[in-house]
C-alpha positions in Angstrom: -9.7 -10.1 14.5 -7.1 -7.4 14.8 -5.9 -4.9 12.3 -3.2 -2.3 12.4 -4.1 1.2 10.3 -0.9 3.2 9.3 -1.6 6.8 8.6 1.3 7.9 6.1 2.2 11.4 6.4 5.2 13.6 5.1 6.6 16.7 5.1 8.6 19.2 3.2 7.5 22.6 2.4 4.4 23.0 4.1 2.8 21.8 7.3 -0.9 20.2 7.1 -1.4 19.2 10.4 -5.0 20.6 10.4 -6.1 18.3 8.0 -4.1 15.1 9.6 -6.2 15.8 12.5 -9.2 15.5 10.8 -8.3 12.7 8.7 -7.0 10.8 12.2 -10.5 11.7 13.9 -12.3 9.6 11.3 -10.1 6.4 11.7 -10.6 6.9 15.6 -14.5 7.3 15.0 -15.0 4.0 12.6 -17.8 2.2 13.5 -17.0 -1.3 15.1 -19.7 -1.9 17.3 -20.8 -5.6 17.0 -17.9 -6.7 15.7 -15.1 -8.4 17.0 -12.8 -6.1 15.1 -10.0 -4.3 17.0 -8.1 -1.3 15.3 -4.9 -0.4 16.5 -3.8 3.6 14.6 -0.4 4.5 13.9 0.8 7.4 12.5 3.8 6.8 9.9 5.6 10.3 9.8 8.6 11.2 7.5 10.4 14.5 8.5 7.7 15.9 9.9 8.1 19.0 12.5 8.1 18.4 16.0 5.8 21.1 16.7 3.0 18.7 14.2 3.8 15.4 15.8 3.3 17.2 19.1 0.1 18.7 18.2 -0.7 14.9 17.2 0.0 13.6 20.7 -1.8 16.3 22.8 -5.1 15.9 20.4 -5.2 12.3 20.5 -3.0 10.8 23.2 -2.5 7.6 23.8 -5.4 6.8 21.1 -2.5 6.6 18.4 1.3 5.8 18.4 3.7 7.7 16.3 6.9 6.7 14.4 9.0 9.2 13.0 11.7 8.5 10.3 14.1 11.3 9.9 15.7 9.8 7.4 14.4 10.1 3.3 12.6 7.0 2.5 9.9 6.2 -0.1 6.5 5.7 1.5 6.8 2.0 0.2 9.8 1.2 2.7 8.2 3.1 5.6 5.0 1.3 5.7 6.6 -1.8 5.6 9.2 -0.9 8.4 6.5 0.5 10.3 4.1 -2.4 10.4 7.3 -4.7 11.2 7.9 -2.0 14.4 4.6 -2.6 15.7 4.9 -6.2 14.9 7.8 -6.4 17.1 6.2 -4.3 20.1 3.2 -5.9 20.2 3.6 -9.6 18.5 2.2 -11.0 15.2 -1.4 -10.5 16.0 -2.7 -8.7 13.1 -5.0 -10.0 10.5 -4.3 -7.3 8.0 -2.4 -3.7 7.7 -4.8 -0.6 6.3 -2.4 1.8 4.3 -4.2 5.1 4.5 -2.6 8.3 2.6 -2.3 11.9 4.1 -5.0 13.2 1.9 -7.8 10.5 2.9 -10.6 11.2 5.4 -13.1 8.4 6.4 -16.3 10.1 5.7 -18.1 6.5 5.9 -18.0 5.2 9.4 -17.7 2.1 8.1 -14.7 1.6 5.9 -12.4 -0.7 9.0 -15.8 -2.8 9.3 -15.9 -3.5 5.7 -12.6 -4.3 5.3 -12.5 -6.9 8.2 -15.4 -8.8 6.4 -14.6 -8.9 3.5 -11.2 -10.2 5.1 -12.9 -12.8 7.0 -14.0 -14.2 3.9 -10.4 -15.7 3.5 -10.6 -14.7 -0.7 -8.8 -11.5 -0.5 -5.3 -10.4 0.3 -5.9 -6.8 -0.9 -9.0 -4.8 -0.2 -9.4 -0.9 -1.8 -11.9 1.6 -0.6 -12.5 4.1 -3.4 -12.4 7.6 -3.2 -14.2 10.3 -4.4 -11.0 11.4 -6.6 -7.9 10.0 -8.4 -8.7 6.2 -8.5 -7.6 5.7 -11.5 -10.6 3.6 -12.4 -11.3 5.1 -16.0 -7.7 4.1 -17.4 -7.0 0.7 -15.5 -10.7 -0.3 -15.6 -12.9 1.6 -17.9 -15.0 2.5 -15.2 -15.6 5.4 -12.6 -17.1 3.6 -9.4 -17.9 0.2 -8.2 -21.7 0.4 -7.1 -24.1 -2.6 -5.8 -21.2 -5.3 -6.4 -17.7 -6.0 -5.1 -15.2 -5.8 -8.2 -12.2 -8.3 -8.2 -9.7 -6.8 -10.2 -7.9 -9.0 -13.0 -4.2 -9.6 -13.1 -2.5 -6.9 -15.4 -5.1 -4.0 -14.1 -5.0 -1.9 -11.1 -6.1 1.4 -9.3 -4.7 4.0 -7.5 -3.5 3.4 -3.7 -5.2 5.7 -1.0 -7.0 3.3 1.4 -6.3 -0.2 0.9 -6.2 -3.2 3.2 -3.3 -5.6 2.8 -3.5 -9.1 4.4 -0.9 -10.5 6.9 -0.9 -13.5 4.5 0.5 -11.6 1.9 2.9 -9.5 4.3 4.4 -12.9 5.0 4.7 -14.5 1.9 7.1 -11.7 1.1 9.2 -11.7 3.6 7.5 -9.4 6.2 7.0 -6.6 3.5 3.5 -5.8 2.3 4.3 -3.1 -0.3 7.2 -3.9 -3.4 10.3 -1.7 -2.0 12.5 -0.9 -5.3 10.0 2.0 -6.5 11.2 5.6 -6.3 7.7 7.1 -7.1 5.3 5.7 -9.7 4.1 2.3 -10.9 3.8 0.2 -7.7 0.2 -0.5 -8.1 0.7 -2.1 -11.6 2.2 -5.2 -10.1 -0.1 -5.8 -7.0 -2.8 -8.4 -9.4 0.6 -10.6 -9.5 1.3 -10.3 -6.2 -2.1 -11.7 -4.8 -2.5 -14.5 -7.4 1.1 -16.1 -6.7 -0.4 -16.8 -3.4 -3.7 -17.7 -4.9 -5.8 -14.6 -3.6 -7.9 -11.8 -5.0 -7.5 -7.7 -4.9 -11.4 -6.7 -4.3 -12.4 -3.0 -4.8 -15.2 -2.8 -2.0 -18.6 -1.4 -3.5 -20.5 1.4 -2.5 -17.9 3.1 0.2 -16.5 6.0 -1.1 -14.0 8.4 1.5 -12.9 11.6 0.9 -9.5 12.3 -0.8 -7.5 15.6 -1.1 -5.2 15.1 -3.9 -1.4 15.6 -3.4 -1.7 16.9 0.5 1.7 15.9 1.3 3.0 16.0 -2.7 3.1 12.0 -4.2 6.8 10.7 -3.7 8.0 14.3 -3.1 11.4 13.6 -2.0 12.0 11.6 -5.2 12.1 12.2 -8.7 8.7 11.0 -10.8 10.9 10.2 -13.8 14.6 8.6 -14.0 16.8 11.3 -15.4 19.0 8.2 -16.7 16.3 6.0 -18.7 14.2 9.3 -19.2 10.6 7.8 -18.0 8.3 7.2 -15.2 8.3 3.3 -15.1 12.1 2.6 -15.7 12.5 4.9 -12.4 13.8 2.5 -9.4 15.9 2.3 -6.6 19.2 0.4 -6.0 20.6 1.3 -9.4 17.9 -1.1 -10.9 17.4 -1.4 -14.3 13.3 -2.3 -15.0 14.6 -3.9 -18.6 16.1 -6.7 -16.5 12.8 -8.1 -15.6 11.0 -7.0 -19.0 13.3 -8.8 -21.0 13.9 -11.3 -18.8 12.1 -14.6 -20.7 11.5 -16.5 -17.1 10.0 -13.7 -15.5 7.8 -13.3 -18.8 7.3 -17.0 -18.5 6.3 -17.1 -14.9 3.2 -14.7 -15.9 5.0 -11.5 -14.9 3.3 -8.0 -16.4 4.2 -4.5 -15.3 2.4 -0.9 -15.9 0.0 -2.8 -18.2 -1.8 0.4 -18.8 1.2 1.8 -20.8 1.6 -1.6 -22.6 5.3 -1.6 -20.7 5.0 -5.6 -20.4 1.7 -7.2 -20.9 1.7 -10.8 -19.0 0.8 -14.2 -20.4 -2.6 -14.8 -19.9 -2.3 -18.4 -21.0 -0.3 -18.3 -16.9 -3.8 -17.6 -15.1 -7.0 -19.2 -14.4 -10.0 -17.1 -14.5 -8.2 -14.0 -15.1 -7.2 -14.0 -11.7 -5.4 -17.1 -10.3 -1.5 -17.8 -11.1 -0.9 -21.5 -12.7 2.6 -21.5 -11.6 2.9 -20.0 -7.8 6.1 -20.6 -6.8 7.6 -19.7 -10.2 5.3 -16.2 -9.8 6.3 -15.5 -6.5 9.9 -15.9 -7.3 10.1 -13.5 -10.1 8.4 -10.8 -7.9 10.6 -11.5 -4.9 13.9 -11.1 -7.1 12.5 -7.9 -9.3 10.2 -6.2 -6.9 11.2 -6.3 -3.7 15.0 -5.7 -2.3 17.7 -7.9 -1.4 19.5 -7.6 2.3 22.7 -6.2 0.2 20.4 -3.5 -1.0 18.1 -2.5 1.7 18.0 -3.9 5.3 15.4 -2.8 7.3 16.7 -3.4 10.7 19.1 -0.6 10.2 16.1 1.8 9.1 16.3 4.7 12.2 12.6 5.6 13.5 11.6 6.9 16.8 8.7 5.3 18.2 6.2 7.5 20.8 8.4 9.7 22.0 5.8 12.6 21.8 
């Protein structure tokens, strides 16, 4: 099994290179002995300084790849693009793609192994590792930690994205994109459960393992407003001139079972469209709604036109 781990960094006001080095060391130091897991590590950097990227290359040599974006994009878009770029160079050989935000350090050496083992069960298309803060569990799920038993996230629920695997099956199902790419800042996680349900897979939080998280190290969505100036809220804050009310008020999307930002009661899914509070009863219909409303179309965003620099440091 081959996994691709993408460490996502971004620079605006401060250089956090020392923290990045510690985090990357923790990724490279993962215990994969006795497994068939190979883990390729790529740093996906948005507007980070040349000095920092040269330090990373000097520190880690060819143990990592570096992809640099000089233009401003959301992390959803650069994560998708980075996966695409690596596949283009190495072929479609990965079973899953691990997203790690810049503030995460894998203080447990079994994170990647645990993700790989859960992925092999063929039950899950998203696998979350919990952090020591800002999981969002209390608000979304009603408890603080997942211990003793892995927890499957029901449709309509979520947790915050810091350290998570996306399966290749999910990536391919949504047109070579692991993450919805129409969000300017918040709310992405609120639709994850529906993405999994539409391909009849589960989203699971791995038990017991906890990693360290420096909350807001680079600043969340730093180049984008957290709230829409037009609509005056954070949930209707989409890219490409989109309006969330278009899908919130669409009977077809609602009848397909789509929900959105349910923690704040924005769009509650129809429970009778799911089995066991997990699996969609009409996968194709739900998937069509997700692709239409939560992912860009070619007229809005052509990933092949996104400029990036690969391994020039």
